[in-house]
C-alpha positions in Angstrom: 133.9 235.9 111.6 137.5 236.1 112.3 139.7 233.2 113.2 141.5 234.1 116.4 143.7 230.9 116.4 146.3 232.3 114.1 146.2 229.3 111.6 145.6 230.1 108.0 142.4 228.5 106.8 143.8 227.9 103.3 146.6 225.9 104.9 144.3 223.6 106.9 142.1 223.1 103.8 145.2 222.0 101.8 146.3 219.5 104.4 142.7 218.2 104.7 142.4 217.9 100.9 145.8 216.0 100.7 144.6 213.5 103.4 141.3 212.9 101.7 143.0 212.4 98.3 145.4 209.8 99.9 142.4 208.0 101.4 140.5 208.0 98.1 143.4 206.8 96.0 144.6 204.1 98.4 142.3 201.3 97.1 143.0 202.1 93.5 146.8 202.0 94.1 146.6 198.8 96.1 144.6 197.0 93.4 147.0 198.3 90.7 150.0 196.9 92.7 148.1 193.6 93.1 147.5 193.5 89.4 151.2 194.1 88.6 152.3 191.4 91.1 149.8 188.9 89.6 151.0 189.6 86.1 154.6 189.1 87.2 153.8 185.9 89.0 151.9 184.5 86.0 154.8 185.5 83.7 157.3 183.7 85.9 155.1 180.6 86.0 154.9 180.6 82.2 158.7 181.1 81.9 159.3 178.2 84.3 156.9 175.9 82.4 158.5 176.7 79.0 161.9 176.2 80.5 160.9 172.8 81.9 159.4 171.8 78.6 162.6 172.7 76.7 164.7 170.7 79.1 162.4 167.6 78.7 162.7 167.9 74.9 166.4 168.0 75.2 166.5 164.9 77.3 164.1 163.1 75.0 166.3 164.0 72.0 169.4 162.8 73.8 167.7 159.5 74.6 166.5 159.0 71.0 170.0 159.7 69.7 171.6 157.3 72.2 169.1 154.6 71.2 169.6 155.1 67.5 173.4 154.9 68.0 173.0 151.6 69.9 170.7 150.3 67.2 173.4 150.7 64.6 176.0 149.3 66.9 177.7 152.7 67.2 179.4 154.0 70.2 177.6 156.5 72.5 180.1 159.3 73.5 180.4 159.8 77.2 178.9 163.2 77.9 179.6 164.2 81.5 178.9 167.4 83.3 181.5 170.1 82.8 184.0 170.6 85.6 184.0 173.8 87.6 186.6 176.3 86.4 188.5 176.3 89.7 189.1 172.5 89.9 192.0 172.6 87.5 192.3 171.9 83.9 191.6 168.3 83.0 191.4 167.0 79.5 188.8 164.5 78.4 189.9 161.5 76.5 189.1 161.9 72.8 185.9 160.3 71.6 186.6 157.8 68.9 184.4 158.1 65.8 181.8 155.5 65.0 183.5 152.7 63.2 181.8 151.8 59.9 180.5 148.3 59.9 180.5 146.0 56.9 177.0 145.7 55.4 177.4 141.9 55.0 178.0 141.6 58.8 174.9 143.7 59.5 172.8 141.5 57.2 174.1 138.3 58.7 173.3 139.5 62.2 169.8 140.5 61.1 169.2 137.1 59.5 170.4 135.3 62.6 168.1 137.4 64.8 165.2 136.7 62.4 165.8 133.0 62.6 165.9 133.1 66.4 162.6 135.1 66.5 160.9 132.7 64.1 161.9 129.7 66.2 160.6 131.4 69.3 157.3 132.3 67.5 156.9 128.7 66.2 157.4 127.3 69.7 154.8 129.7 71.1 152.4 128.7 68.3 152.9 125.0 69.1 152.2 125.7 72.8 149.1 127.7 71.9 147.8 124.8 69.8 148.3 122.4 72.7 146.5 124.7 75.0 143.6 125.0 72.5 143.3 121.3 72.0 143.3 120.7 75.8 140.6 123.3 76.2 138.5 121.6 73.4 138.9 118.2 75.1 137.8 119.6 78.4 134.7 121.2 76.8 133.9 117.9 75.0 134.2 116.0 78.3 132.0 118.5 80.1 129.4 118.4 77.3 129.3 114.6 77.2 129.0 114.3 81.0 126.0 116.8 80.9 124.3 114.6 78.2 124.8 111.4 80.2 123.0 112.9 83.2 126.1 112.8 85.4 126.0 116.5 86.0 122.4 117.8 85.5 122.1 121.4 84.6 120.0 123.6 86.9 116.4 124.1 85.7 115.5 127.7 84.8 113.2 129.5 87.1 109.9 130.1 85.3 108.4 132.2 88.1 107.8 135.8 87.3 109.9 138.3 89.3 108.2 139.7 92.4 108.0 143.3 93.0 
């Protein structure tokens, strides 16, 4: 049979083959792109989590440093956010170094704080003793009133439980 249409059959087969190939490969390519996007998303999520953890560690370290400096009566330097470059040049005041403290002063302050803590604890112990003795007196009064018959205790129920 001869084709009277004037179109080359090899050409039509090539176009048809190209269309079928595109249709066959489309799901594979879409899943591959989906996998790449998912991997990128997970990677960015991990990067953000690590960055947040790093920032939290830096803040915790700064807080511990400031607390330790206060504990030894040192000065905490004022750390402010840097100024933008276009706002002009401003100089920060110099930070004075931590002044050394005389050890005898530190020991005297510690002894004074210890004495205050001990007096507070002894007052709390005395208050606790008073509370305990009051509770014992109340229990004794309750026990003696039950023995005198003033406040009879309820009788136990000897009936077996019903089902």
